[in-house]
C-alpha positions as CSV (number, residue, x, y, z in Angstrom):
1,M,-6.7,3.8,-4.8
2,A,-3.1,3.4,-4.0
3,F,-1.5,5.1,-1.0
4,P,2.4,5.0,-1.2
5,C,4.0,4.3,2.1
6,N,7.6,4.4,3.2
7,Q,7.1,2.3,6.4
8,F,8.0,-1.0,4.7
9,A,11.8,-1.3,4.4
10,H,11.9,2.3,3.3
11,Q,11.0,1.3,-0.2
12,E,9.2,4.5,-1.1
13,P,11.6,7.3,-0.1
14,G,10.7,9.6,-3.0
15,T,8.6,12.8,-3.0
16,N,4.9,12.6,-4.0
17,Q,5.8,14.0,-7.4
18,E,8.7,11.5,-7.9
19,I,6.3,8.7,-6.9
20,K,3.6,9.9,-9.3
21,Q,6.1,10.2,-12.2
22,F,7.5,6.7,-11.5
23,A,3.9,5.3,-11.4
24,Q,3.0,6.9,-14.7
25,E,6.2,5.8,-16.4
26,H,5.4,2.2,-15.3
27,G,1.7,2.2,-16.5
28,F,-0.1,2.7,-13.3
29,S,-3.6,4.0,-14.2
30,G,-5.3,4.0,-10.8
31,I,-5.8,6.8,-8.4
32,L,-2.6,7.5,-6.7
33,M,-2.8,9.4,-3.4
34,D,0.0,11.2,-1.5
35,K,2.4,9.2,0.6
36,V,1.1,8.3,4.0
37,D,1.8,6.2,7.1
38,V,-0.5,3.2,7.5
39,N,0.7,1.9,10.9
40,G,1.4,3.5,14.2
41,P,0.3,6.7,15.9
42,G,0.8,8.7,12.7
43,A,-1.3,6.4,10.6
44,H,-3.5,8.3,8.1
45,P,-7.1,8.6,9.3
46,V,-8.2,6.5,6.2
47,Y,-6.1,3.6,7.3
48,R,-7.2,3.9,11.0
49,W,-10.8,3.8,9.8
50,L,-10.3,0.9,7.3
51,K,-8.7,-1.2,10.0
52,E,-11.4,-0.4,12.6
53,Q,-14.2,-1.1,10.1
54,S,-12.6,-4.4,9.0
55,G,-12.4,-5.6,12.6
56,D,-8.6,-6.1,12.5
57,T,-6.7,-3.1,13.9
58,S,-3.3,-4.8,13.7
59,D,-0.5,-3.3,11.7
60,L,-0.5,-4.0,8.0
61,D,2.2,-6.6,7.3
62,W,3.7,-5.2,4.1
63,N,3.1,-3.1,1.0
64,F,0.1,-3.9,-1.1
65,A,-2.3,-4.9,1.7
66,K,-5.8,-4.4,0.4
67,F,-9.2,-3.4,1.7
68,L,-12.3,-4.1,-0.3
69,V,-15.0,-1.4,0.2
70,R,-18.6,-1.7,-0.8
71,P,-20.3,1.0,-2.9
72,D,-22.0,2.2,0.3
73,G,-18.6,2.8,1.9
74,S,-18.7,-0.1,4.3
75,V,-15.6,-2.2,4.5
76,Y,-16.1,-5.7,3.1
77,G,-12.7,-7.2,4.0
78,R,-9.0,-6.8,4.6
79,Y,-6.5,-8.8,2.7
80,S,-2.8,-9.3,3.2
81,S,-0.1,-8.3,0.7
82,A,0.2,-12.0,-0.2
83,F,-3.4,-12.0,-1.5
84,F,-3.4,-11.5,-5.3
85,P,-5.8,-8.7,-6.4
86,N,-7.4,-10.9,-9.1
87,A,-8.4,-13.3,-6.4
88,L,-10.8,-10.6,-5.2
89,R,-12.9,-10.9,-8.3
90,P,-15.6,-13.3,-6.8
91,E,-16.0,-10.9,-3.8
92,I,-16.3,-7.9,-6.1
93,D,-18.9,-9.6,-8.3
94,R,-20.8,-10.6,-5.1
95,I,-20.8,-7.1,-3.8
96,L,-21.9,-5.6,-7.1
97,S,-24.7,-8.2,-7.4
98,E,-26.0,-7.0,-4.0
99,N,-26.2,-3.5,-5.4
100,P,-27.1,-3.9,-9.1
101,E,-28.3,-0.3,-9.3
102,R,-24.8,1.0,-8.5
103,P,-22.5,1.8,-11.3
104,T,-19.5,-0.4,-11.8
105,K,-17.2,2.4,-13.1
106,G,-14.0,2.5,-11.1
107,V,-14.0,-1.1,-9.9
108,S,-10.7,-2.6,-10.7
109,T,-9.0,-5.9,-9.9
110,Y,-5.7,-4.6,-11.5
């Protein structure tokens, strides 16, 4: 899931519809949510929860910070924007091997 955010150098000033159109034109095939704040008092509840559950409530450093969530909904980890998504593959494989009965549909490493 991707949550556009305009809190990082105002790089996402468009409307939700403009952002969706841009993403489609550039081949994004994931789930694109509405634009939200991820830091500060107006942070979306999803991000407040992800931070709390990860054990690191500090502000996200930049766009493309990542949280890996287990099939049961618990947070496995928090990763900075500098962490390449494909590098999460071993963790994803480990999580899925812990829950072999869970479907893998929807799991993506980009």
